[in-house]
Backbone bond lengths (Angstrom), bond angles and torsions (degrees), N, CA, C in turn:
res aa  C-N    CA-C-N  psi(-1)  N-CA   C-N-CA  omega(-1)  CA-C   N-CA-C  phi
1 N - - - 1.461 - - 1.533 110.03 -
2 R 1.311 113.86 -46.28 1.464 118.78 178.89 1.522 110.33 -63.97
3 M 1.319 116.23 -38.18 1.463 121.62 178.96 1.528 110.22 -65.04
4 E 1.325 115.91 -40.32 1.466 120.17 179.19 1.524 110.81 -64.89
5 Q 1.327 115.80 -40.12 1.475 119.76 177.90 1.530 110.09 -62.99
6 E 1.328 114.89 -43.53 1.463 119.27 178.64 1.522 110.69 -62.83
7 K 1.347 114.66 -42.56 1.459 120.50 179.04 1.526 110.34 -61.01
8 E 1.335 116.76 -46.07 1.471 121.28 178.75 1.526 110.72 -60.80
9 L 1.322 115.04 -44.61 1.465 120.51 179.89 1.534 110.22 -60.72
10 L 1.334 115.85 -45.23 1.465 120.11 179.68 1.529 111.06 -65.92
11 E 1.333 116.99 -38.50 1.464 120.45 178.25 1.528 111.03 -65.31
12 K 1.336 115.92 -40.96 1.472 119.93 176.86 1.527 110.37 -63.17
13 K 1.335 114.34 -43.84 1.463 119.41 -179.89 1.531 109.99 -62.85
14 L 1.339 116.10 -42.80 1.459 121.29 178.84 1.527 110.63 -62.96
15 K 1.328 116.31 -43.31 1.464 121.19 178.91 1.532 110.13 -62.13
16 W 1.328 116.68 -44.42 1.470 121.12 179.10 1.529 110.41 -63.10
17 L 1.352 116.22 -45.47 1.464 120.48 179.98 1.530 111.31 -63.60
18 T 1.341 116.61 -38.60 1.464 120.72 178.01 1.531 110.30 -64.06
19 A 1.331 116.29 -44.21 1.467 120.79 177.97 1.526 110.44 -63.13
20 E 1.321 115.79 -42.64 1.474 121.00 179.10 1.533 110.17 -62.42
21 L 1.334 115.89 -42.85 1.464 120.86 178.26 1.529 110.52 -61.55
22 Q 1.328 116.41 -42.92 1.464 120.58 179.72 1.533 110.76 -63.77
23 T 1.342 115.87 -42.93 1.466 120.66 178.48 1.526 110.68 -60.37
24 K 1.332 115.52 -47.77 1.472 119.89 -178.91 1.529 110.80 -65.58
25 T 1.329 117.08 -37.85 1.464 121.16 178.11 1.526 110.38 -63.43
26 D 1.333 116.33 -44.86 1.470 120.59 177.84 1.524 111.20 -61.62
27 E 1.339 115.93 -43.87 1.470 119.90 178.91 1.526 110.51 -61.03
28 L 1.333 115.46 -43.27 1.463 120.16 -179.48 1.529 111.08 -64.13
29 L 1.329 116.77 -43.04 1.468 120.27 178.07 1.527 111.27 -61.82
30 N 1.330 116.11 -43.47 1.474 120.12 178.22 1.523 111.17 -62.54
31 T 1.330 115.11 -44.03 1.465 119.81 179.28 1.524 110.26 -62.34
32 N 1.342 116.20 -44.97 1.470 119.66 178.88 1.523 111.18 -61.42
33 R 1.314 117.00 -40.90 1.468 121.60 179.13 1.534 109.86 -62.93
34 E 1.344 115.71 -46.87 1.473 120.32 -179.72 1.524 111.06 -63.08
35 K 1.332 115.40 -45.29 1.467 119.13 -178.49 1.527 110.92 -66.85
36 G 1.333 116.51 -35.99 1.466 119.90 176.79 1.514 110.85 -61.69
37 K 1.332 115.84 -43.99 1.470 120.43 178.27 1.529 110.11 -64.78
38 E 1.322 115.57 -41.93 1.471 120.63 179.24 1.531 110.27 -61.72
39 I 1.329 116.33 -42.18 1.467 120.68 179.27 1.526 110.20 -62.66
40 L 1.335 116.64 -44.02 1.473 119.72 178.35 1.528 111.23 -61.14
41 D 1.334 116.19 -42.56 1.472 120.21 177.92 1.525 110.65 -61.43
42 L 1.337 115.91 -45.11 1.467 120.16 -178.99 1.527 111.22 -65.56
43 Q 1.341 116.34 -38.51 1.464 119.35 177.57 1.528 110.59 -64.13
44 G 1.335 115.85 -40.01 1.465 119.64 176.68 1.513 111.58 -63.10
45 N 1.339 116.03 -43.80 1.470 120.56 178.20 1.523 111.09 -62.67
46 L 1.339 115.62 -41.56 1.463 120.10 -179.97 1.525 110.80 -63.15
47 K 1.335 116.22 -44.49 1.469 120.16 179.13 1.523 110.43 -61.38
48 S 1.327 115.56 -45.38 1.463 120.63 179.83 1.527 110.59 -61.94
49 S 1.330 116.22 -44.04 1.472 120.48 179.93 1.524 110.88 -65.49
50 S 1.337 116.50 -39.84 1.469 120.08 178.99 1.523 110.69 -63.31
51 E 1.340 116.09 -41.44 1.466 119.70 177.95 1.527 110.67 -64.73
52 Q 1.329 115.95 -39.24 1.468 120.01 178.96 1.530 110.22 -64.92
53 V 1.339 116.75 -41.46 1.467 120.68 178.23 1.531 109.70 -60.83
54 A 1.335 116.64 -44.00 1.472 120.25 179.91 1.531 110.60 -61.67
55 R 1.347 116.35 -43.63 1.473 119.70 178.36 1.529 110.77 -62.29
56 L 1.336 116.34 -45.07 1.467 119.98 -178.00 1.526 111.32 -66.25
57 E 1.341 117.03 -36.91 1.465 119.56 177.40 1.526 110.51 -64.78
58 S 1.325 115.84 -38.94 1.467 120.41 177.64 1.533 110.48 -64.36
59 Q 1.344 116.02 -44.67 1.472 120.20 177.94 1.526 110.70 -61.88
60 L 1.336 115.79 -42.01 1.465 120.16 -179.86 1.522 110.35 -61.66
61 S 1.328 116.08 -43.18 1.460 120.43 178.63 1.531 110.85 -61.26
62 S 1.329 115.77 -44.78 1.477 119.97 178.60 1.524 111.02 -62.58
63 L 1.328 116.40 -43.86 1.471 120.24 -179.71 1.526 111.37 -64.53
64 R 1.326 116.55 -36.02 1.471 119.28 177.40 1.526 110.28 -64.94
65 E 1.343 115.99 -41.13 1.467 119.59 178.34 1.527 110.66 -63.21
66 V 1.334 116.66 -44.31 1.472 121.07 178.48 1.526 109.53 -61.70
67 N 1.326 116.65 -44.19 1.465 121.74 -179.91 1.527 110.76 -60.72
68 E 1.325 115.72 -45.09 1.463 119.79 179.71 1.533 110.61 -63.07
69 S 1.325 115.75 -42.54 1.468 120.91 178.86 1.532 110.90 -63.13
70 Q 1.329 116.47 -43.90 1.468 120.24 -179.70 1.528 111.20 -68.05
71 N 1.323 116.99 -36.78 1.471 119.69 176.93 1.528 110.40 -63.46
72 K 1.344 115.87 -42.16 1.463 119.71 178.87 1.531 110.23 -63.96
73 R 1.330 115.99 -43.35 1.476 120.15 178.93 1.530 110.44 -62.62
74 A 1.340 116.95 -43.00 1.470 120.75 179.17 1.527 110.24 -62.67
75 E 1.330 115.81 -40.40 1.463 119.82 179.11 1.535 110.33 -65.42
76 D 1.333 116.46 -42.38 1.475 120.53 177.51 1.528 111.00 -61.69
77 L 1.339 116.60 -46.06 1.469 120.53 179.31 1.527 110.93 -63.38
78 N 1.319 116.53 -38.80 1.464 121.39 178.42 1.530 110.09 -63.11
79 N 1.334 115.63 -42.29 1.473 119.51 178.33 1.526 110.91 -65.12
80 K 1.348 116.73 -41.02 1.470 120.39 178.15 1.527 110.79 -63.51
81 L 1.334 116.57 -41.07 1.461 121.07 178.78 1.526 110.37 -63.72
82 K 1.330 115.52 -43.22 1.465 120.16 179.36 1.534 109.80 -62.18
83 L 1.331 115.27 -43.37 1.463 120.21 179.13 1.534 111.07 -64.01
84 A 1.334 116.55 -42.30 1.471 121.02 179.23 1.529 110.26 -63.15
85 K 1.345 116.89 -40.89 1.475 119.73 178.16 1.520 110.70 -63.77
86 E 1.334 115.68 -41.70 1.469 119.31 179.58 1.531 110.43 -63.67
87 E 1.342 115.46 -40.70 1.469 119.45 178.38 1.525 110.97 -65.74
88 Q 1.335 116.21 -38.92 1.467 120.54 178.89 1.523 109.94 -63.53
89 I 1.323 116.21 -44.90 1.474 120.32 178.94 1.526 109.94 -61.83
90 A 1.327 115.77 -43.17 1.475 120.01 -179.94 1.525 110.59 -62.58
91 M 1.338 117.44 -42.48 1.469 120.80 179.47 1.521 111.18 -66.26
92 E 1.342 116.20 -40.77 1.468 119.25 179.23 1.521 110.54 -62.57
93 E 1.333 115.79 -40.33 1.471 119.28 178.95 1.526 110.88 -68.33
94 K 1.332 115.57 -36.91 1.463 120.65 179.92 1.530 110.74 -63.57
95 Y 1.348 115.80 -41.22 1.464 119.29 -179.11 1.519 112.19 -78.48
96 R 1.312 116.69 -19.36 1.459 120.65 178.02 1.523 111.12 -71.62
97 I 1.258 113.64 -31.85 1.463 119.38 -174.95 1.479 112.43 -77.25
């Protein structure tokens, strides 16, 4: 009788542990599935962001080249204007005399 009670108790404990194991296994599988999906989403976001960074770096490089070219052109025009003013002053003085 005592052995049967022990056997029943152990069987109940085994049944509970088996159910607990199944619950934890299901939770783990769900978590792994969710995390796998999350990882794929993050990898997609990372790839997209990396491509955007590459595009923006390319645009920045192009804009720097344009800026440098425009600065050089502005400097050239400024020098031409300065030279033209000097020539105008020289001509005005020449005709004054």
